[in-house]
VEXLOMAR-577429 format. One line per field, with one value per residue (C-alpha): chain; x, y, z. Coordinates in steps of 0.02 Angstrom, whole numbers, plus 50000, padded with zeros to 5 digits. Example, Ala and Ser with C-alpha at 12.3 -4.5 7.8 and 13.67 -1.06 7.14 Angstrom:
<bases>
ch <- (A / A) .
u <- (50615 / 50684) .
v <- (49775 / 49947) .
w <- (50390 / 50357) .
</bases>
This chain:
<bases>
ch <- (A / A / A / A / A / A / A / A / A / A / A / A / A / A / A / A / A / A / A / A / A / A / A / A / A / A / A / A / A / A / A / A / A / A / A / A / A / A / A / A / A / A / A / A / A / A / A / A / A / A / A / A / A / A / A / A / A / A / A / A / A / A / A / A / A / A / A / A / A / A / A / A / A / A / A / A / A / A / A / A / A / A / A / A / A / A / A / A / A / A / A / A / A / A / A / A / A / A / A / A / A / A / A / A / A / A / A / A / A / A / A / A / A / A / A / A / A / A / A / A / A / A / A / A / A / A / A / A / A / A / A / A / A / A / A / A / A / A / A / A / A / A / A / A / A / A / A / A / A / A / A / A / A / A / A / A / A / A / A / A / A / A / A / A / A / A / A / A / A / A / A / A / A / A / A / A / A / A / A / A / A / A / A / A / A / A / A / A / A / A / A / A / A / A / A / A / A / A / A / A / A / A / A / A / A / A / A / A / A / A / A / A / A / A / A) .
u <- (49320 / 49466 / 49397 / 49382 / 49556 / 49636 / 49522 / 49502 / 49673 / 49853 / 49922 / 49769 / 49672 / 49810 / 49871 / 49700 / 49711 / 49900 / 49984 / 50095 / 50084 / 50063 / 49872 / 49854 / 49977 / 49881 / 49719 / 49799 / 49883 / 49715 / 49626 / 49763 / 49752 / 49566 / 49593 / 49720 / 49600 / 49433 / 49395 / 49211 / 49150 / 49238 / 49351 / 49345 / 49345 / 49502 / 49442 / 49432 / 49610 / 49666 / 49594 / 49685 / 49847 / 49821 / 49800 / 49962 / 50046 / 50018 / 50120 / 50298 / 50237 / 50172 / 50343 / 50498 / 50486 / 50317 / 50408 / 50420 / 50231 / 50224 / 50331 / 50270 / 50083 / 50102 / 50184 / 50050 / 49908 / 49999 / 50012 / 49824 / 49789 / 49912 / 49826 / 49739 / 49703 / 49806 / 49694 / 49800 / 49689 / 49679 / 49867 / 49903 / 49774 / 49857 / 50036 / 50015 / 49980 / 50111 / 50243 / 50202 / 50208 / 50373 / 50459 / 50390 / 50442 / 50622 / 50621 / 50572 / 50731 / 50835 / 50760 / 50770 / 50927 / 51020 / 51019 / 50897 / 50911 / 50759 / 50878 / 50952 / 50843 / 50918 / 51099 / 51222 / 51089 / 51048 / 51230 / 51248 / 51080 / 50999 / 51101 / 51068 / 51156 / 51009 / 50891 / 50896 / 50869 / 50741 / 50634 / 50632 / 50587 / 50447 / 50369 / 50412 / 50471 / 50372 / 50329 / 50321 / 50307 / 50156 / 50138 / 50136 / 49979 / 49893 / 49943 / 49801 / 49927 / 50009 / 49872 / 49947 / 50074 / 49957 / 49825 / 49943 / 49995 / 49815 / 49764 / 49918 / 49841 / 49695 / 49739 / 49653 / 49752 / 49924 / 49996 / 49916 / 49985 / 50160 / 50151 / 50083 / 50210 / 50357 / 50296 / 50272 / 50445 / 50529 / 50443 / 50484 / 50666 / 50675 / 50599 / 50694 / 50860 / 50821 / 50900 / 50743 / 50630 / 50509 / 50452 / 50492 / 50356 / 50222 / 50106 / 50164 / 50211 / 50200 / 50309 / 50198 / 50035 / 50037 / 50086 / 49929 / 49814 / 49937 / 49937) .
v <- (50652 / 50531 / 50449 / 50619 / 50671 / 50513 / 50460 / 50623 / 50700 / 50671 / 50540 / 50431 / 50530 / 50553 / 50374 / 50289 / 50261 / 50248 / 50085 / 50077 / 49944 / 50069 / 50078 / 49888 / 49880 / 50016 / 49915 / 49764 / 49873 / 49955 / 49787 / 49717 / 49870 / 49841 / 49656 / 49702 / 49822 / 49733 / 49636 / 49670 / 49535 / 49394 / 49259 / 49235 / 49067 / 48982 / 49009 / 49197 / 49197 / 49094 / 49228 / 49361 / 49264 / 49251 / 49439 / 49469 / 49336 / 49447 / 49592 / 49541 / 49495 / 49672 / 49746 / 49692 / 49841 / 49777 / 49633 / 49753 / 49752 / 49566 / 49529 / 49669 / 49648 / 49459 / 49477 / 49599 / 49483 / 49336 / 49432 / 49467 / 49280 / 49241 / 49353 / 49321 / 49141 / 49057 / 49017 / 48880 / 48840 / 49023 / 49043 / 48898 / 48964 / 49135 / 49074 / 48935 / 49042 / 49168 / 49032 / 48958 / 49130 / 49175 / 49016 / 49033 / 49217 / 49180 / 49028 / 49138 / 49240 / 49083 / 49006 / 49166 / 49249 / 49106 / 49173 / 49202 / 49391 / 49502 / 49639 / 49531 / 49605 / 49777 / 49723 / 49853 / 49990 / 49953 / 49964 / 50133 / 50216 / 50126 / 50191 / 50248 / 50413 / 50462 / 50458 / 50641 / 50712 / 50581 / 50596 / 50786 / 50771 / 50646 / 50764 / 50942 / 50952 / 51088 / 50973 / 50799 / 50822 / 50750 / 50895 / 51024 / 50949 / 50868 / 50960 / 50869 / 50730 / 50849 / 50793 / 50618 / 50654 / 50748 / 50615 / 50475 / 50572 / 50603 / 50421 / 50344 / 50346 / 50233 / 50050 / 49989 / 50106 / 50108 / 49951 / 49977 / 50155 / 50096 / 49953 / 50058 / 50197 / 50076 / 49989 / 50155 / 50213 / 50051 / 50060 / 50245 / 50215 / 50066 / 50164 / 50325 / 50239 / 50250 / 50401 / 50423 / 50461 / 50563 / 50402 / 50438 / 50507 / 50498 / 50608 / 50676 / 50563 / 50399 / 50304 / 50359 / 50292 / 50124 / 50210 / 50318 / 50184 / 50162 / 50348) .
w <- (49720 / 49716 / 49559 / 49474 / 49530 / 49461 / 49319 / 49222 / 49246 / 49194 / 49181 / 49151 / 49021 / 48889 / 48909 / 48904 / 48715 / 48697 / 48647 / 48800 / 48937 / 49079 / 49078 / 49075 / 49220 / 49313 / 49300 / 49383 / 49516 / 49553 / 49567 / 49680 / 49792 / 49813 / 49848 / 49981 / 50068 / 50049 / 50208 / 50241 / 50120 / 50213 / 50140 / 49952 / 49865 / 49802 / 49623 / 49656 / 49719 / 49570 / 49455 / 49556 / 49543 / 49355 / 49342 / 49437 / 49329 / 49176 / 49246 / 49197 / 49023 / 48997 / 49036 / 49130 / 49248 / 49310 / 49394 / 49542 / 49555 / 49520 / 49673 / 49785 / 49760 / 49771 / 49942 / 50002 / 49950 / 50026 / 50190 / 50181 / 50165 / 50306 / 50435 / 50551 / 50495 / 50360 / 50211 / 50133 / 49984 / 49935 / 49960 / 49842 / 49718 / 49718 / 49704 / 49576 / 49421 / 49480 / 49497 / 49326 / 49247 / 49332 / 49275 / 49098 / 49092 / 49140 / 49027 / 48881 / 48899 / 48914 / 48756 / 48653 / 48720 / 48803 / 48981 / 49124 / 49114 / 49080 / 49024 / 48886 / 48746 / 48777 / 48756 / 48817 / 48828 / 49011 / 49066 / 48982 / 49018 / 49167 / 49313 / 49491 / 49461 / 49351 / 49501 / 49560 / 49387 / 49339 / 49496 / 49483 / 49299 / 49330 / 49456 / 49406 / 49226 / 49135 / 48990 / 49067 / 49256 / 49347 / 49470 / 49331 / 49256 / 49406 / 49565 / 49653 / 49683 / 49807 / 49927 / 49935 / 50072 / 50191 / 50154 / 50202 / 50358 / 50412 / 50390 / 50471 / 50647 / 50596 / 50629 / 50470 / 50357 / 50438 / 50359 / 50186 / 50183 / 50227 / 50102 / 49959 / 49993 / 49993 / 49836 / 49746 / 49799 / 49742 / 49573 / 49547 / 49593 / 49477 / 49332 / 49366 / 49338 / 49152 / 49068 / 48960 / 49110 / 49002 / 48916 / 48735 / 48621 / 48753 / 48854 / 49024 / 49169 / 49073 / 49196 / 49343 / 49268 / 49361 / 49524 / 49527 / 49603 / 49748 / 49780) .
</bases>
């Protein structure tokens, strides 16, 4: 039922063939969410965690805004490897490709634009149109706008809040729920600062595509 609700509804279906980075980001977010929750199979090998670190390392290269997921999911997976027994080889395997990618990503902006600023390619646009005062309008638009709002096309996502509330009492789900909710909120706030919250010439709820796996 969850797969049907997410996989064959807005925002996934109309963005599945679009040349935007959101679907690629959503795949990595979905994988990382599964890696965070999967404990029944026991510890994974260092090579497995290196592959996972490499996947996360791709996020900032897909789009600057995915650096929120890059940092947040990296911390969540690091916490998983830290508890209850520290798996040092897996920790190093996870962090090494992420560290190399992060340094190379910032270095790219320095080489091309002369400063370690991911917003450098946009010039003065960010100062004029990426502002916190856009948040109320943008969040309402992302959710309830008649043409672009997520809830107008896929009201099934209204079950997220009662679902989180119902699962909060279970020890296994409490921390993942809190972590996924906080990460989703941070990403939405970061994206909603943009004046163009509707995502340009795109299908509805483009900016919420990579949040769907967390929900």
